[in-house]
C-alpha positions, 0 to 999 in steps of 0.5 A: 530568465538567465540561460544558465537556469533554463537548461537545468529547469528544462532537464527537471521538466523532462525528468518529470515527464519521464517519471509520470510515464514509467511504471513504479519500482517497488521493493519489499524488504520483509515483514515490518514487525514480524507476522502470524500464520493464519488459515483462510478459505475464499468461496464464490463469488471469489475464486475458490481457494483454501490455504495458510499464509503469514499475515503482517505488514510489509516494509516497502520502498517505492521508487527508491524513497523512504520505507513505509508499511503496506498490506496485501490485498491479493491472496491469489499471488505472492511476493518475494523479500530481499530480491531485486526490486519489482519494476512493474507496479502502478500506484492507483487510488483505492476506489479504482482498484476495488471497482467491481470487486467489493464496492465498500472495500475502499471506504472501509479500509480507509475507516480501518486506517482512520480508527486510530488502532495502535499497530506496532508489533507482530500481533497487531500488524497481523490483526490489521492485515487479516481485517484488510483481507476480510474487507477486501474479499468478503462480499456478503455485506457483513464482516465475520471472520468465521462465515461468508465468502472469506473466512480466517481461522487457526494458526498463531493468529488465533493463539496470539489473539490477532484473530480476536483483535481483528474481529473486534476492529471489524465489529466497530468499523461502522462507528468510524466516521472518517475514512482515509484515502487509500492507495494501491500498488497494483502489479502490471502482471497478469493475476495469479502470476507468482511474485506480483502481489497488490498492496494497499497503504494510506501514508502520504508517499511522494510520487516520482513527479513530486521528487522532480518538482522538488528538484526544480524548486531547489534549482530555482532557489540555488539560481536566486541565491547565486544571482544575489551573491553576484550582485553583492560582490 
C-alpha cells in the first residue's frame, strides 16, 4: 500500500475511535411544525407531578448532521431552543432506555412509528407526542389518556382534536404488527436537572463513526483514481 494513502487512512481511523469515545452533540432548533398545549398528571409508580406543557416534535441536529424530528420521553426535565448545542448526550437503543421503567414502551413506541400515521402539522405532531408520553409513563398496561398513572387533558390539544387523535392511535396500537427500532438520545446529566430532556426517534441517523468510515471510503476512492490517472499519464 502506498505510504501516501496510509497516513490519511490512519487519521480516519483515529477520527473513528475519537468519535466513538465522545458524547454526542445535540442541538434543538424548535418545534418542527408548531405545538399544542396540554395538561398532564403523573402518579405512582411515577414520581408525582402535575403541570401543563407544549406537545410537538423537535427539529433536532445530531453531531452537526442533517436535521430530523425527535419527541420528548421525559416530562421531568426541559430543553432550550436556539441555545448552543448540548454536548452531553448519548444515543442508546430504546430497549436499554426503557429497561426497568415500562417493559412494553420500547416495542409500543416502535409500533406507533410503524403504524403509518401522517404527522406533518401541529395537531398531528402534538397527538404523536402525547401518545409517546402515554406509552412512556403509563404503567397499568392499558393506554387511556384520562385514567391510570399518566393522564392528559385540556389545553389546545383538546380544542384542536389532538387529544382525540392520540387516543384513537393508542386504541389501535395492538393491531399494528410491525415495530420499528427506536433510539433515545439520553442526557448524561442527573435526572430532574433543567435543560436536559431525553428524546426518542426512529429515523436512521448516521452516527459519528459512520461519517468517519465514509471519509475513509472517499479517501480510498480518491487514491485509486489518482493511481489510475498516473498510470494513464
